[in-house]
N, C-alpha and C positions, 0 to 999 in steps of 0.2 A: 543610542542602541534601541530606542523604543521602550516598550514596557518591560518590566522586570519579570524574569521567569521564576525567580526565587519565591517560594510560598504558594505558587500555583498548584492546583491539583490536576494531574494529567493522567489519563487512562490510555494505555497503548495496547492494541490487539496484535496478535501474532508476535509476541515479545519474547519467546523462549530463545530465539537465536536470530542471526542475521540482522537485517535492517531494524526490526523491532527491538532487539536487544541493544543495538547501538543507540537507538533513539532514547530508550530508557536510561541508559548509562549517561548519555550526554545531558539529558534534562535533570536527572538526579544530581549530577555533578554541578549543575547550575543552581541547585537549591530547590527544585520542584519536588512535590510529593507525588511520586510516580507509582501507579498501580499497573502491574503487568498481567496481561491475560493471554492464555494459549490453551489449546486442547492437550498439549503434551506437558502434563503437570510435573513429571520428574525433571525434565529439562528446564521448565519454567522456574521451578523452585531453586535449581542450581544457579540460574542466571540472577534471580532476585537476591540470593544469598550473598552474591558478590557486590551487591549495591545496597549498602546500609540505608535504612529508612524507607525502603520500598516494600510493596506488598504484592505477593503472587496470588492470582485468583484463576482457577480453572475456568476456561471459556470456550464455548463452541459458537462461533459467529453465525453459523447457519441456523441456530436455534434462537429465535427472538427472545424467549424467556430467559435464556442464558445470558444474553447481552444486557437485559434489564437487571438481572441479578448481579452481574459484573459491576455495573454502575452503582447499584445500591450498596454493594460492598465497599466500593471506592468512597462513596459519600459517608458511610458509617465510619470509615477509618480516618479520612482527611477533610471531610466537608464537601460542599458542592464541587462537581467536576467543572473545571474551567476550560479544559481542552481535552477533546477526544481525538486520538490519532488512530484512524482506520488503516491498519497496516497489513492485516492478515491477507494472504493471497497465495494461489497455487497456479502452476503453469505446466501444461503438457506441450511437448514439442515434437513435430514430425509432419509428414504429409497429411493434409486434411482428410483424405479418404481413408487413412489408416487409423484415425483417432477413435479409440473406444468410446462407446456411448457414455460409459461411466465417467470417463475423463471430461467430456464436454459438460455433462450435467454437474459434476463436482466443481468445475471452474465457475460456472454461473452461480452455484449455491454459495461458494466462498467469496468470490471476487465481486459479484453484483449484489446478491441478497445479503451477504455478510455486511457490506458497506451500507446497504439500505437499512438493515436492522440497527446499525450504529446511529444513523441519522434519526431513525424513529425513536430510539431510546433517549438520545442525548438532546436533540433539538428542542423538544417541548420543555424540558427542565431548564435549559439555557434561556429560552424565550421568556419563560415565566419570571426569570431573574433579571432579564434585560441585558444579558452579557454571556459570552462564551464563544468558543471556536471549535470547529470540526475540521481537522486536517486529514486528508486522505492521500495515501501513497498510491498514485494512479498509474505510474509508468509512462515513459515516452511512447509506449504502444497505445496510449490514449489518442495519439495524433498520427502515428506512423504504424503501418501494418507489415511487419516482417514476414516473409514466406516461411511457413513452418510453425507459425504462431496464430493461425487463423482464429480459433476460438478464444484464445487468451486475448488477442487484440480486440476481438468483439466485446469481451467483458470489460476491457479498459475503456473502450469507446463508450460503452453503456454507462460506466461510472462517471466519465466526463460529462455526458449529457444529463445524468441524474443530478450531479452536484451543481451544474450550471443552472438547472431549473430550480432546485431548492434554494440556491443562493438568491435568486430573484424573489422567491416567496418570502425569504427571511430579511429582505432589505428593510432597514429601519427598525429592526427588532433588537439590535445590539449583538446578534449572533453572526459571526464571521465564518465563511466557508473558504477553505484553501485546498488546492490540489498540488502535490509535489510529484513531478514526473521525471524520474531518473532514467538514464540509459541503463545498459547492462551492469548489474552490480555483482560483486564477488560473493555470492551466497549459494546455498544448496539449490535454490530455485533455478539458478543460472548454470548449474553443472552441465557440462557437455555442450554449451551453446557458444556461438561466435559473437564477439562484441563489434564486429565490423569496423567502420572508420572512426569510432569513438572509443578511447581507452576504457577498459573495464574499471568501474568505480569501486571504492571501498565503502562498506556500510556506514562508516564514520563520516564520510563525505555527505551522504544523504541525511544523516542525523544532524549535521551542522546546518544543512538547509532547512530542516524542520525547526530547529531552534530559531533561525533567522526569521522564518515566516510567523512564528509565535510572537516574537518581539515586534515585528512590523508586518501585520497581516496583509496579504494580497491574495488574489484568487489563483493565478497560475505561476508556478515556479518550476522551471526546467533545471535538471542537473545532468551535465554541466549547462550553464546559462546559454551557451552558443546554440543549443538545440532550439531555442525560441525563434531566432531569426531564420534558422534552417527550415523549420516547419512552416513558417509563414511564406518563405520563398517557394517551397514545394507546392503550396496551395495556389500560388499565382502562375506557376509554369503551365504551359500546355501539356496535354497528356504525354506526348512524345518526350518532352523535356523531363517530366516527372518520372517517367519510366527509366530514363537514362540515369537520373540522380539516384533512384532506388537501387539500380544495379551497382552504382559506384559507392554508395554510402550506407545502405541498409543491409545488414547481414541476412543472407539466405540460409535459414536454419535447416532447410531440407537438404541443401547441398553441403553445408559446413557443420551441421550439428552431429554430435556423437551420442547416439541412442544408448549405447552400452554404458556410457558414463552417467546417463540420467536414470538408469533403471532403479537404483536404490531410492533416489529421491522420489520418483513417481510412484513407487510402491508405497512408501511411507506417507505420501500426500494423498493416498486414496485415489490415484489416477490410473491404476492398472485394472485390466479386465478382471483379474483374480479378486479385486477388492469390491466388485460390483455387488449391488444389493437387490 
């Protein structure tokens, strides 16, 4: 099974609900000391209360000082952070020309700069100790770009590139970098979206993949695993073949998405024009 999760100190961002909450529950159940971070403190507190031995810390990943404070609090409670799970993310869905400016900026702030802040806060601490792991939930959209998710896919492609470059810089330091790239997961973020040719995943399935990659670190993990050869095949096809495969396998969120079903999520995530600053 690789290394033991029990006793590790793990910090998880975006942990109030969905994938982050499932990751926290899975790792706490395996004996890890888990620190949950999220900007929604009431929901975060409720999630942590159901997981004995965990700690809830208010966190805004778009604020670098907040991320440093989050890790400082984790270290005060449980000792050096062995694993950081960059999970926080937001997604706007719809035709690219209709996307509010606030939605585009918010996605880059959370999905890209939030991940970058995690690396900047955690990697130097881990490198100084000669060990550690940064796991980022990056989405299958890191390699595939569904219509209707233009900016979201762009942010996830950026995360893939950033993590790949940092991984090379950290080679030989004892700090491992991992990307977990799931298909559509049954969470608030995916409300009103189509899952296309791949069955919709449960958050617990992604959490299990995170536990596996902590036990046996590797760089790329697709969930489900068959997405790995599919993305490689798509890259080898001529453009005409790639376009056909997209039409058959990749959900068109412009044609199939339900904007009304997403309204509440996008408002709460700060992706609506009314939330602009």
